[in-house]
C-alpha positions, 0 to 999 in steps of 0.5 A: 499499500502506498502511503503519501507521507514521509517516514522518520529517517531514524534506523532507515536503511534507504535514503528516503521512502520513495520507490526510487530509493528502493530501486537504488537499494536493490541495485546496490544490494544485488549487484554482485550476484545478478546482472543489471538487467536481472535486477531491473526486471526483478525490482519492477516485478516486486514493486508492481506486485507489492503495490498493485501497479501496472507497467504504465503506472510504474513508469511515473511512480518513482516519487511515490512514498512507501510505508514502513511495512513496504520498505521492510518487504523489499529488504526481505526480498533482497535477503532472500535473493541473496540467500539463493531463493528463487525469484519465482518463489519470492514473487509467488508465481511465474508465467508459462505459455501465457498462463500465470501459475503459482509456484513454491517448494511443492513443485519444480518451477516451470522452465521455458524449454518446457513451453517448446514441448507444449508448442510441439503438441499444439502444432501436431493437434491443432486441427483436432476438435477433441482429444484425450491427453494424460500429463505424467509427473505434472508438478505445477500442472504447467503442461496440462494447463497450457494444453487445456488453455488451447484444447478447450474440449480436451479431457486432460489427466494430471498425474503425480506421485506427490500429493503436495504437487497435486494440490498445487496443480489444483490451485492453479487449475481453479485460479485459471478456470481450467478443468483437469482430471487429477490422480495421485499415482506412482508411475513406477508402480507395476500396478499404476495403470490398471485397465479398471481405471484407465481405458485401453487405447483411449488416449491420443497423447501421453506427455511427461517431463519426469525426473531425469537428472542423474544423482552425479549431476548434483555437484554442478547444480545451482544452490537455488535449485538444490535447496528450494526445489523438490528432489523427488521431481529432479533426480534419478539413480546414476544406474537407471537414468531412463527408468521413468521413460521406459516405464511410461513408454511401456504403459503407453503402448497399452493405453494410447490409440493406434497412431497415438503419440508419446512426448517427453522432455529429456536429458540432453545426454540420453536422447539417442539412447532413449530413441533406440530403446523406444524403437525396440519397444515397438514405437515408430516415427521417433523424433528428437528435437533440440531446444532453443539452446541447441540441446537435445531436449524433446522426443516424440514417438508414435504407437504402431 
């Protein structure tokens, strides 16, 4: 809330209580950890969120006066950023495929490269009026919700082993007014996909961004990922880097329609190996795609 009065300068950590002073404070506090463009972006987003300002309002807001609670909020944000907490957790949300999704420790923060996987599916099915999709290891629900925002009449199942993640998905679903079917399920369980629950040969699309980072990669990963995002959604044993993919693919053969498609986000190091494994399982038209960084990041396979 913007308070149009000056505060007592005693014990203040900024020169005054204007928005311009907060911008200067954040720039000076964060300069050793973030680039100038990152600081500007985060500062503007924090100010807009805290004070309920539009982007146009922000342009002329420099002289607006802040309350003491506002000043303390921005100081707390600086401390959290310096402690490597993800900005998306501090702001409480992120944008994915044009949708604002709530984000916190319950699930992975959606990544931009996953939008490319969604776009692949959208282009492949743009002429379909109604399709059935299952999103496995859904997390925030980003893939399922993005697809539902395009395919309004589609039936989309959102599956995750984590009840916390599913609760977050439901919160995002409700906030966006996009209806999904939710189920808590361990995709690695031998009895996960019972024909009594899932109708064989009834799905057009199976899609998953499962855990795929080998435990050995931990030492090279950033602190903001290791300390603030759920390990269960990130890592697999070094000896079985493809275990989620192979189990999901085997089950998909039963539940996909003829010529139904399986889509994966993948680890760049295992694309060729996974392609070979899916060929052995009996899939056809297996295609690897690179992300905008030039890394093998997506795979599509079609049921014979």
